[in-house]
ZAMARGU-4260 file (C-alpha; in steps of 0.2 Angstrom, whole numbers, plus 5000, padded with zeros to 4 digits):
<rodrens>
0) 4937/5015/5410 | 4927/5023/5396 | 4931/5041/5404 | 4949/5036/5405 | 4950/5030/5388
5) 4943/5046/5382 | 4954/5057/5392 | 4968/5048/5385 | 4962/5049/5366 | 4959/5068/5370
10) 4976/5069/5377 | 4984/5061/5361 | 4975/5070/5349 | 4980/5087/5358 | 4998/5081/5357
15) 4997/5077/5338 | 4989/5093/5335 | 5002/5102/5346 | 5016/5091/5334 | 5009/5097/5319
20) 5009/5116/5323 | 5026/5114/5331 | 5036/5105/5319 | 5036/5118/5304 | 5041/5132/5317
25) 5055/5119/5324 | 5061/5117/5306 | 5062/5135/5302 | 5071/5138/5318 | 5084/5125/5315
30) 5087/5132/5298 | 5088/5150/5301 | 5093/5151/5318 | 5101/5135/5326 | 5111/5131/5309
35) 5118/5147/5306 | 5124/5148/5324 | 5133/5131/5323 | 5139/5135/5306 | 5147/5152/5312
40) 5156/5144/5326 | 5162/5131/5314 | 5170/5143/5302 | 5177/5153/5316 | 5190/5139/5316
45) 5195/5140/5299 | 5205/5151/5286 | 5191/5155/5272 | 5188/5168/5260 | 5170/5164/5260
50) 5168/5161/5242 | 5181/5146/5238 | 5176/5128/5243 | 5193/5125/5250 | 5193/5128/5270
55) 5210/5126/5281 | 5207/5121/5298 | 5218/5134/5308 | 5211/5128/5327 | 5210/5142/5339
60) 5221/5156/5328 | 5206/5166/5325 | 5200/5167/5343 | 5217/5169/5349 | 5218/5184/5337
65) 5201/5190/5342 | 5205/5191/5361 | 5222/5201/5357 | 5211/5213/5344 | 5213/5230/5349
70) 5200/5235/5336 | 5187/5222/5341 | 5187/5227/5359 | 5187/5246/5354 | 5171/5241/5344
75) 5164/5232/5359 | 5167/5247/5370 | 5158/5259/5358 | 5143/5247/5358 | 5144/5249/5377
80) 5142/5268/5374 | 5128/5265/5363 | 5120/5254/5375 | 5121/5265/5392 | 5116/5282/5382
85) 5102/5272/5372 | 5095/5268/5390 | 5098/5284/5398 | 5090/5293/5383 | 5076/5281/5376
90) 5069/5273/5393 | 5064/5290/5401 | 5058/5301/5385 | 5047/5284/5380 | 5039/5283/5397
95) 5036/5303/5397 | 5028/5302/5380 | 5017/5287/5384 | 5012/5295/5399 | 5007/5310/5390
100) 4997/5301/5378 | 4990/5290/5390 | 4982/5305/5400 | 4976/5313/5384 | 4966/5298/5376
105) 4959/5300/5359 | 4962/5318/5360 | 4981/5316/5357 | 4980/5302/5343 | 4988/5316/5330
110) 5003/5315/5342 | 5005/5296/5342 | 5004/5297/5322 | 5017/5311/5321 | 5029/5303/5335
115) 5028/5286/5327 | 5035/5291/5310 | 5053/5290/5313 | 5049/5269/5317 | 5041/5269/5301
120) 5057/5272/5290 | 5069/5259/5286 | 5086/5262/5297 | 5096/5262/5280 | 5083/5277/5274
125) 5086/5286/5290 | 5106/5283/5289 | 5105/5291/5273 | 5094/5305/5278 | 5104/5311/5292
130) 5122/5308/5283 | 5117/5323/5273 | 5107/5331/5285 | 5123/5331/5297 | 5137/5334/5283
135) 5149/5347/5286 | 5146/5355/5269 | 5126/5359/5266 | 5121/5351/5281 | 5107/5356/5292
140) 5118/5364/5307 | 5132/5369/5297 | 5117/5379/5287 | 5110/5386/5302 | 5128/5391/5309
145) 5132/5399/5291 | 5115/5409/5293 | 5121/5417/5309 | 5139/5420/5301 | 5147/5405/5308
150) 5158/5391/5303 | 5153/5374/5297 | 5150/5362/5310 | 5156/5344/5308 | 5148/5332/5318
155) 5151/5315/5308 | 5169/5320/5302 | 5174/5324/5320 | 5181/5309/5330 | 5175/5317/5347
160) 5158/5318/5343 | 5153/5307/5328 | 5148/5292/5340 | 5137/5305/5351 | 5129/5310/5333
165) 5125/5292/5328 | 5117/5289/5345 | 5107/5304/5344 | 5099/5298/5327 | 5098/5280/5334
170) 5087/5287/5349 | 5077/5299/5337 | 5072/5283/5327 | 5070/5270/5342 | 5060/5281/5355
175) 5044/5279/5347 | 5046/5260/5349 | 5048/5261/5367 | 5033/5274/5368 | 5022/5261/5360
180) 5029/5248/5370 | 5024/5258/5387 | 5008/5263/5380 | 5004/5243/5378 | 5009/5243/5398
185) 4996/5258/5403 | 4983/5248/5392 | 4986/5233/5403 | 4982/5243/5419 | 4965/5243/5426
190) 4956/5259/5424 | 4947/5257/5441 | 4964/5259/5450 | 4964/5277/5443 | 4946/5280/5447
195) 4949/5273/5464 | 4964/5285/5467 | 4955/5301/5461 | 4941/5297/5472 | 4954/5294/5487
200) 4959/5312/5483 | 4976/5307/5472 | 4981/5320/5460 | 4986/5312/5442 | 5005/5315/5447
205) 5003/5304/5462 | 4993/5291/5453 | 5007/5289/5440 | 5021/5289/5453 | 5013/5277/5466
210) 5003/5266/5455 | 5006/5266/5437 | 5024/5266/5437 | 5026/5252/5450 | 5013/5242/5439
215) 5025/5246/5423 | 5040/5239/5431 | 5039/5221/5422 | 5036/5232/5405 | 5050/5242/5410
220) 5062/5227/5413 | 5058/5219/5398 | 5061/5236/5388 | 5077/5237/5396 | 5083/5220/5390
225) 5077/5224/5371 | 5087/5241/5373 | 5103/5232/5378 | 5103/5218/5366 | 5098/5229/5351
230) 5111/5241/5356 | 5124/5228/5355 | 5120/5222/5337 | 5116/5239/5329 | 5123/5239/5310
235) 5114/5246/5295 | 5111/5264/5302 | 5128/5266/5308 | 5137/5258/5293 | 5127/5269/5282
240) 5130/5285/5291 | 5149/5284/5296 | 5155/5267/5289 | 5162/5266/5306 | 5172/5281/5305
245) 5181/5292/5306 | 5195/5281/5311 | 5186/5269/5324 | 5176/5282/5333 | 5160/5274/5327
250) 5164/5256/5323 | 5155/5243/5331 | 5156/5224/5333 | 5144/5221/5317 | 5152/5234/5307
255) 5169/5228/5310 | 5161/5210/5307 | 5155/5214/5291 | 5172/5223/5285 | 5181/5207/5290
260) 5170/5196/5281 | 5164/5205/5265 | 5176/5218/5263 | 5192/5209/5267 | 5186/5193/5261
265) 5191/5185/5279 | 5176/5175/5282 | 5185/5164/5295 | 5190/5178/5307 | 5173/5187/5302
270) 5164/5171/5310 | 5175/5172/5325 | 5171/5191/5327 | 5152/5186/5324 | 5153/5171/5338
275) 5162/5183/5350 | 5147/5195/5347 | 5134/5180/5350 | 5144/5176/5367 | 5145/5193/5374
280) 5127/5198/5369 | 5122/5182/5378 | 5131/5186/5394 | 5127/5203/5396 | 5108/5200/5392
285) 5109/5185/5406 | 5118/5195/5418 | 5106/5209/5417 | 5091/5198/5418 | 5098/5190/5433
290) 5101/5207/5441 | 5083/5214/5437 | 5075/5197/5445 | 5086/5196/5459 | 5075/5207/5470
295) 5058/5201/5465 | 5055/5212/5450 | 5061/5229/5457 | 5072/5240/5446
</rodrens>
């Protein structure tokens, strides 16, 4: 009986300790995550400028407008392009860099520092940097072209290539993140597996293809989900570089939401756009995770 009583007291003390640590987290999550989501959906049913206290309930008008809004769906398609091209570029290069650094060990620490630098810069700073670097007059590519007697190169002002120029900058900044992510995955692989493979006569390439990469599958899956969700909510870098232009060529859902909410002071419809973003991102992430988990972890 005494043992049972002590066990019960211990369980109670653990429960109390867990509650003490969890309650502040739950309060913060409610205040900064749950409540804003609920407030956004609530505001999406109103006509409101975001400043005055007067809000007019208009039912599903904003949602009906959102469903038939060509600009929103153009922005969504641009986000999808960013998502696919980011996956195609960032994932392979991130794995290659991580593999290179893992093979070199401490000898390649200088490369770790250099390649990680873009991620240390804020997205706004990177946006301004490339806004001027890719400018038509005096930009990097235009200056090189002029040096060889060519014309100015307009990357950010050309509707056909502006989005791809922005995607290139996004990849440049965030490849180091996935490089470090995959390096962490490599560090979790037992070194004795490599030693055993070498003893059995395997080359470094065979070890990477047959042993390391299969063991990195969970890391790769997580990285894919992070890349997809991140690509669907890009804002600051794109807004600074192009403002969503020229035309609607680089307009993303987040930039469109910002313009509706804070430039046009149409907070009700801006909230509907934000709520639509939330639904689309959640559905896409859930579908991707389900597809990746369907075959027992295989990609």
